[in-house]
Each structure stands twice: as C-alpha cells, then as structure tokens.
C-alpha positions in Angstrom: 28.6 32.6 -45.7 25.1 32.0 -45.1 23.1 28.8 -44.6 23.4 27.7 -48.3 24.2 24.1 -49.1 27.2 23.3 -51.3 26.9 20.2 -53.4 29.7 17.5 -53.6 30.6 15.1 -56.4 28.6 12.6 -54.4 24.7 12.8 -54.8 23.0 13.4 -51.6 26.1 14.7 -49.9 26.5 18.5 -49.2 28.2 20.7 -46.8 27.8 24.1 -45.3 30.6 26.4 -44.0 30.6 26.8 -40.2 32.8 28.3 -37.5 35.5 25.5 -36.8 35.1 23.7 -33.4 38.4 23.3 -31.5 40.3 25.9 -33.6 40.2 29.0 -35.3 38.7 29.8 -38.8 36.0 27.9 -40.6 35.3 24.4 -41.8 32.8 22.4 -43.7 30.0 20.5 -42.0 28.7 17.6 -44.1 25.1 16.4 -44.4 23.4 13.4 -45.9 20.2 13.9 -47.7 17.9 11.1 -48.4 14.4 9.7 -48.2 13.0 7.1 -45.6 9.4 6.0 -45.7 8.7 8.7 -48.1 10.0 11.4 -45.7 12.8 13.7 -46.8 15.7 13.6 -44.2 18.7 15.9 -43.8 21.2 14.5 -41.1 24.3 15.8 -40.2 27.3 13.4 -40.9 30.3 15.0 -39.4 32.8 18.1 -39.4 35.8 18.6 -41.6 38.5 18.9 -39.0 36.8 17.7 -35.7 35.5 14.5 -37.2 38.2 14.3 -40.1 35.3 14.0 -42.4 35.7 14.1 -46.3 32.8 13.8 -49.0 33.8 10.1 -49.6 33.4 9.3 -46.0 30.3 11.2 -45.6 28.9 9.2 -48.8 29.7 5.8 -47.0 28.0 7.0 -43.9 24.9 8.3 -45.8 24.5 4.8 -47.4 24.6 3.2 -43.9 21.8 5.7 -42.9 19.7 4.8 -45.7 20.1 1.1 -44.8 19.5 1.8 -41.2 22.8 0.5 -40.1 23.9 4.0 -38.8 21.5 6.1 -36.7 21.1 9.8 -37.5 22.0 12.2 -34.8 18.3 13.1 -34.4 17.6 9.3 -34.0 20.3 8.9 -31.5 19.0 11.8 -29.4 15.5 10.5 -29.6 16.8 6.9 -28.4 18.6 8.6 -25.6 15.4 10.3 -24.6 13.4 7.1 -24.5 12.3 6.6 -20.9 13.0 3.0 -19.5 9.9 2.1 -17.5 11.3 0.3 -14.5 9.3 -0.4 -11.5 10.7 2.7 -9.9 9.5 4.9 -12.9 6.2 3.0 -13.2 5.6 3.5 -9.5 6.2 7.3 -9.7 3.8 7.6 -12.7 1.2 5.5 -10.6 1.5 8.1 -7.6 1.3 10.9 -9.9 -2.3 9.8 -11.0 -3.4 9.1 -7.6 -4.8 11.3 -4.9 -2.9 11.3 -1.5 -4.4 8.6 0.8 -3.2 6.6 3.9 -3.2 3.4 1.8 -0.9 5.0 -1.0 1.3 6.3 1.8 1.5 2.6 3.2 2.3 1.3 -0.2 4.9 3.9 -1.0 6.6 2.7 2.3 6.4 -0.9 1.3 7.8 0.0 -2.2 10.9 2.0 -0.8 11.6 -0.5 1.9 11.1 -3.9 0.0 10.9 -3.5 -3.6 13.2 -0.6 -4.6 16.4 -1.8 -3.3 16.4 -5.0 -5.3 13.8 -4.5 -8.3 13.5 -0.7 -8.4 15.8 -0.6 -11.6 14.3 -3.5 -13.3 11.6 -3.6 -16.0 8.7 -5.9 -15.4 9.2 -7.9 -18.5 12.9 -8.7 -17.4 11.8 -10.4 -14.2 11.8 -14.1 -13.8 10.0 -16.3 -11.2 13.1 -16.8 -9.4 13.5 -13.0 -8.8 10.4 -12.8 -7.1 10.9 -16.2 -5.3 14.2 -14.8 -3.8 12.4 -11.6 -2.5 9.5 -13.5 -1.0 11.9 -16.0 0.7 14.2 -13.4 2.1 11.1 -11.3 3.4 9.5 -14.4 4.9 12.5 -14.6 7.2 11.7 -11.4 9.0 8.1 -10.4 8.0 4.9 -11.7 8.4 3.1 -13.6 5.7 0.5 -11.1 5.4 3.1 -8.3 4.7 4.8 -10.3 2.1 1.7 -10.8 0.4 1.2 -7.2 0.2 4.7 -6.7 -1.1 4.0 -9.2 -3.8 0.7 -8.0 -4.5 2.3 -4.5 -5.0 4.8 -5.9 -7.5 1.9 -7.4 -9.6 -0.1 -4.2 -9.4 2.7 -1.9 -10.7 3.4 -4.3 -13.6 -0.3 -4.3 -14.5 -0.4 -0.6 -14.2 2.6 -0.3 -16.7 1.1 -2.8 -19.1 -2.5 -1.2 -19.0 -1.0 2.3 -19.7 1.1 1.0 -22.6 4.2 1.9 -20.9 5.9 -1.4 -20.9 5.3 -5.2 -21.1 3.9 -7.0 -18.2 5.1 -9.8 -16.1 5.5 -13.1 -18.0 4.4 -15.2 -15.1 2.2 -15.3 -12.1 4.2 -14.6 -8.9 3.6 -17.1 -6.1 1.8 -15.7 -3.1 2.8 -16.8 0.5 0.2 -18.7 2.3 -1.6 -16.6 4.8 -4.0 -17.4 7.7 -5.4 -14.0 8.7 -8.5 -15.3 10.3 -7.1 -15.3 13.8 -9.3 -13.9 16.2 -7.7 -12.8 19.5 -10.0 -13.0 22.5 -9.7 -12.8 26.3 -11.5 -14.8 28.9 -13.4 -12.8 31.5 -10.5 -13.4 34.1 -7.9 -12.4 31.5 -9.8 -9.2 30.8 -10.2 -8.5 34.5 -6.3 -8.9 35.0 -5.7 -6.7 32.0 -7.7 -3.9 33.3 -6.2 -4.1 36.8 -2.7 -3.9 35.1 -3.7 -0.8 33.2 -5.1 0.8 36.3 -1.8 0.5 38.2 0.6 1.2 35.4 2.4 4.5 35.7 1.6 5.5 31.9 -2.0 6.6 32.3 -2.3 8.0 28.9 -1.4 4.6 27.2 -3.9 2.9 29.8 -6.6 5.2 28.6 -5.8 4.5 25.0 -6.1 0.9 25.6 -9.4 1.2 27.3 -10.5 3.3 24.3 -9.6 0.5 22.0 -11.6 -1.8 24.0 -14.7 0.3 24.2 -14.7 1.6 20.4 -12.9 -1.2 18.6 -10.6 1.6 17.1 -7.3 0.6 15.2 -4.0 1.5 16.9 -3.3 3.9 14.0 -6.5 5.6 14.2 -6.1 6.2 18.0 -2.6 7.5 17.3 -3.9 10.1 14.8 -6.9 11.0 16.7 -7.5 14.7 17.4 -9.8 16.3 19.7 -11.5 18.1 16.8 -12.3 14.7 15.7 -14.4 13.9 18.8 -17.9 15.7 18.6 -19.2 15.5 22.0 -22.5 17.3 21.1 -23.6 14.9 18.3 -22.0 11.7 20.1 -19.8 10.7 17.2 -15.9 10.2 16.6 -14.6 10.9 13.2 -12.1 8.7 11.9 -10.4 10.7 9.2 -8.1 8.3 7.7 -9.8 4.9 8.0 -8.2 1.8 6.5 -10.7 1.9 3.7 -9.4 5.2 2.6 -12.7 7.3 3.5 -13.6 9.3 6.6 -16.1 7.7 8.6 -18.1 8.3 11.8 -18.5 5.8 14.8 -20.7 6.4 17.9 -19.3 7.9 21.1 -20.6 5.6 23.6 -21.1 6.7 27.3 -18.2 4.7 28.6 -15.7 6.3 26.0 -17.2 9.8 26.7 -16.5 9.3 30.4 -13.0 8.0 29.7 -12.1 11.0 27.4 -13.4 13.4 30.1 -10.4 12.0 32.2 -7.8 12.5 29.5 -5.8 15.8 29.8 -5.7 18.1 26.8 -2.1 18.9 26.2 -2.1 18.8 22.5 -4.2 18.8 19.4 -3.9 14.9 19.6 -5.9 12.9 22.1 -3.0 10.4 22.8 0.1 12.7 21.7 3.7 11.3 21.4 6.8 13.0 22.0 6.6 17.0 22.3 2.8 16.7 21.7 3.2 15.5 18.1 1.5 12.5 16.5 2.2 9.2 18.3 4.2 6.7 16.4 4.5 3.9 18.9 3.2 2.6 22.2 4.7 -0.9 22.2 6.9 -0.5 25.4 4.0 0.3 27.6 1.6 -2.0 26.1 4.1 -5.0 26.5 4.6 -4.0 30.2 0.9 -4.0 30.9 0.3 -7.3 28.9 3.2 -8.9 30.9 1.9 -7.6 34.2 -1.5 -9.1 33.5 0.1 -12.5 32.6 -1.4 -12.5 29.1 0.3 -14.6 26.4 3.1 -13.0 24.1 1.0 -13.8 21.1 -1.6 -11.3 22.4 -1.1 -7.9 20.6 -2.4 -5.5 23.2 -4.0 -2.8 20.8 -5.1 -5.1 18.0 -6.2 -7.7 20.6 -8.4 -5.3 22.2 -10.0 -4.5 19.0 -10.8 -8.2 18.5 -12.1 -8.4 22.1 -14.5 -5.5 21.4 -15.7 -7.3 18.1 -16.0 -10.7 19.8 -18.2 -9.3 22.7 -20.5 -7.5 20.4 -20.9 -10.6 18.0 -21.5 -13.1 20.8 -24.1 -10.7 22.6 -26.7 -11.7 20.1 -27.7 -8.0 19.9 -25.5 -6.8 17.0 -25.8 -8.2 13.5 -22.6 -8.4 11.3 -23.7 -5.4 9.2 -23.9 -3.3 12.3 -20.5 -4.7 13.4 -18.9 -4.1 10.0 -20.0 -0.5 10.4 -18.6 -0.2 13.8 -15.2 -1.8 12.9 -15.1 0.3 9.8 -14.4 -2.8 7.6 -14.3 -1.9 3.9 -16.1 -5.3 3.0 -18.2 -7.8 5.1 -15.4 -10.4 4.4 -13.2 -9.3 7.3 -16.3 -9.2 9.6 -17.3 -12.8 8.8 -14.5 -14.1 11.1 -16.8 -13.2 14.0 -19.9 -15.0 12.4 -19.4 -18.2 14.4 -19.8 -16.2 17.7 -23.0 -15.0 16.5 -24.1 -18.3 15.3 -23.3 -19.8 18.7 -25.4 -17.3 20.5 -28.3 -18.0 18.0 -27.9 -21.8 18.5 -28.0 -21.4 22.3 -31.2 -19.3 21.8 -32.7 -22.0 19.6 -31.7 -24.7 22.0 -33.9 -22.8 24.7 -36.8 -23.0 22.3 -36.1 -26.6 21.8 -36.1 -27.0 25.7 -39.7 -25.7 25.7 -41.0 -28.2 23.3 -39.2 -31.0 24.9 -40.9 -30.0 28.3 -44.2 -30.0 26.5 -43.7 -33.5 25.0 -42.4 -34.9 28.4 -45.7 -33.5 30.0 -48.0 -35.1 27.4 -46.2 -38.4 27.9 -46.9 -38.3 31.7 -50.6 -37.5 31.1 -50.9 -40.4 28.8 -49.2 -42.9 31.4 -51.6 -41.6 34.1 -54.6 -42.4 31.9 
C-alpha cells in the first residue's frame, strides 16, 4: 500500500489507504479532485471510520467545495492563520519598525494604559464615534486635556499606519479632539522668586533644592534633570548634553557660570547628578517640591519644576537681549511654535525701547516749540 489513488464510481472522488485513526488496522481516506480558477485542487474530504465517510458523501462534499459552499482544509487552515489587525497588533508592528526613543516609550505607556484596556482587541474599521467619545469623556474626568489629546492622536496614528501599510481599513470618521489651551506661561514676580529661593535654601532636601535651582538657571525639563548623568556634563567645553530631549535627538546646551558653581556643590554619590533611591534614576520629586512651594507661599497652580523652566524662558525673553531663535535652542524646542508663547514678552521690551526713542523726539519737538514762542 503506497500513495496510489483508487478511483470510485463518482468522478473526481478517490481514496487512499491509510492507517486507521482511533483504532487498529487500515481505512480509506477520501479526496475530492476538481479545478477552481484553472488550478487543479486535491482536497481531503474525510476518513472512512473516523468521519463515517462514504464515496456518496464525499461526492456531495466535493460539489459543495466546487461551489465554494464548503472550504477545503487548506482553506480552513489559511483562514485560521489570517492575522486580525487589531489596534494591539498594529501597534506592535508599528513599534517593530521604529527605533527606540523616549517619545516611543511615552507613546507605548499611553497605549498600554489608556488604549489597550478598551480598544486593544478592536479593529480600526469596527470603531464608531461613540467608542472614542466614551474614551475621551472618561479620560477627561481624571487627565489633563493635553494628555487626552495625545491619546486620541495616538489612536488616529495607529489606524493611519495600519491603512497605509495595507493591514486593515482605517477609521471611518474623524475623532473629536479635546479643546486644549497649552499656552499657559507660568511666571513669578521678583518677590515670589525671592521667597522661593529662600524656601529652597532652608529646606532639608538639599539635592532637590539644587535641582530646582538648576531648572531655573538652565531651563531644563524635569525629566531631563532626572536622567542627567555626570558624564553628560562637559566642564571643560562648558556644555551639558541632553541625551534624550523631547524632540528625540541629543542636543547640547551651554553650561553657564551659575550652573557650574551650583554643580560644584552637588555631591557625586551616583552616576546620576540628582539620583533617586539607591543611586538609581530619579522618578519623582513631587513631595519635596510641593513642600518648598508651600513654604514660599506660591499658588498651588504653580508647577515647581515646569514653572521654573518657564521663569527661565520668561526672563530671557523679557531681557531684550535674546531673540526667539536662540531661546528656542536653549529650551530645546523642536519647532518655534512653542517658543512663540514668549514673543509678547520680547515685544513688550521692544515697545519699551521704542518708547524711549519716541521720548527723545518728543523732547526735541517741545524744545523747538519753546524757541518759537520766545521769538
């Protein structure tokens, strides 16, 4: 008994002798032979004992296969192996094609925390506006509008990626984005800044105090200060390397004299300049920062680390000595759009300077009037 086919009385129905499944001995295994789309197909139909298959039953199934009403086993396997491109599957493919970066890590955290629990197993084409509306409304109860905007934007980006790569159909609607006013510029009056510096100096956590002062003297972001290592500070050249900026690329900012003096007083107990527990990378400074803010009598709306970055930018912009391009480089803004929020401070300085020029002309005109009257 080899692999030879044995014909039956039904055209296109044959069998081969095979070892019986579920019992001893041998049994017939029936096959249907036919053509579809000009291609010859030989598909297994069933086994003599296991499936109680007969030539007559095999002939009926063969007819259904030809008409497409019954799938062949190969077709069933192929269908079972077809990947369903859900948001989770598309996101994984998206990550596989991207290089690791801080922004990708942040997006991955947003996906796992906010998208995966409710939409991870959904295909983009299956979503309705109400699905995204519910997610947006629920997030708005506990998250800032900017955070919600990032989450909805990530949903749109994943769906667009799947569509562009031919993996799935995209969204059938445009998700509604939350209204975001991200142009808030936190600033401190000279008196408030003096109180804050006094509160820093008397606080027991000297390391956090030094970090807050460095945010004020460099404009560095909180996360950049958390990740800052001593190897990133080039005292010889006078530059600080921000290895993971928000824009995704490493960039250098100048090490000014005040910051150099500040760092000279920070003890080197870790590879990190401002380490967290056990010398590892710091993950929070909220408790100490809030304590210092309260001691200084500042409003609760003032975000200590982020606010000091804004104070740095505001002072530079209002000095009249720093143009917006230089300010953009110092703040490591990826585009000038974010830096534009400080334009009004620079404009006010320019207007004040222009007013001085106007005063000169006014005095000249008044002097000429007096001369004419005397004549």
